[in-house]
C-alpha angles and dihedrals in degrees: 000000000000092000091056096035097126093051090045093053091043092057092048089050092049089048091054089049092051095048096044089045088056090050102042104022091077088070089073095053103039094118090052091048091049091051092046093052095034094238138115125280088242091057092046087052088070086077085069104035098043090047090055092045092050090052090051093052097042094041098095098029108052097048088049096050095046098037093114098052124100107275094225092054090048092054093046091051093048094046091047091052090050091050092050092046090050092050093047092050089047096055106029122099092192116093094206091055090049090053092050088049086059099043096054096054089045089059092061096034091098091053092064096046098041087052094043095052092045094047092045091052092047094047092074137035114292093253090057096048097103091054091051092048090048089061090059088050088057086065090050091051093046091050091052096042104035101028096068098050094039091051091047092048094050093047094048095042100040119359145296090262092056091049092051090044086062090062092052095044094055093050091046090055092049090046091055094044091050092050094047105036106030120086122224106279110196117184102248097180109034115182113224119253089249092052091051093045091050090072086074087069090062115095090208090065094052093045087053094047094050092048091051093048089053093043091056093042087055091052102041096032086071103023092055089065098039095111089051091047092051090048102046103027107028090033098214131151125268092251092054090047089057091048093052090048088055089049089054091049095048091048089048090058089047088052091055090055093048092047093061091061101041094046088057094048102038113003098163094044090049092054093045093049095047100081090047094048093048092042089053090052090052092050089053089048091054094047103041105011091111091070117083103219095042088047092054091051091046090050091053093049091042090055092052093050092045090052090052090048092056090058092044088056093057094041094048094056099035092050089054093060112025090157091069108034099163093049092045091052089050090053088050091055092050092046094053093046092049089047091051091049092046095045094047093048095049091042089056089053092051093051093047094047106031106016137256098289090063094059088096091070090067087064095043095049091047091051093048092055091044091062089064092060091045088053092047091053094046094045099048103028141044113243110255112223 
């Protein structure tokens, strides 16, 4: 595995891109989906929200239940389910069937990522694990950033079927690469279910989970409404909004790369500084976000900090329970999805009651509360590295 480490990590990264692209790419083609199934855009949006909710629910359970199975087999099963789900959604004309074809892959979504994070960390020396995991997160960022515009472009230029074929094609490629290039990876030291569940008795785990929920609420509670902010506060054109969204995405990928290095050198300092760094970005956003050039600079910095934050989330929970890595990664997936749901919901309340400029305070308040749980963990527990 060490001799093919770059290829191994590349396939994991491509797999992360393919799965996140399946999850998030639908956002860019919701109007086409609504038209195809003769339903409203709001109803079509269930293909996104129910997928995320299913991931949040299955996050801790499926990695736990399948923690003793050969990792290669797990990945092949998950990728096969995603391919089949993609193909069913591609050819069906029944909305209910399309929804089911989204829910079933979402159930096994955490299996791929919990295995990918664990395998990436174990493919290198322990001290280099954060850098290896950050490479998988590049695929996550690329799936979120590139998947939506690619899907939208293919649907508008060609057809909805071509766009959805792209989802299937990427997962088919990853499935073949995993089958051909990955060695058999049996679990040699499987922790019992009771051992894994026992991590829930550790206060350090709960302090970490609450901090991560708030971290992600701080990021997505504001980012989810970035396009609206750029439109109504910065007052820029739709084309420029798209350009700034790409800037955020590229910076996010850069942030993932940076995170791998700084989490190796100074993990605790990185976690402590994160709320203050992102909070400072939000203060700038509130004060000068109405000006185009400053907003472009803020967006770039914001994307970098958010990319680092994604890696911090995974590190903070996995380091709290190294004895159960798959289960811990499942908890991480649930925590970030809950944080995204919470942040987006509260952000909507802030916009409707106070106005779009005040959306930044969702992030600032979430970050302020998150520092309490960071302090609790530092005060009562030794940082696990």
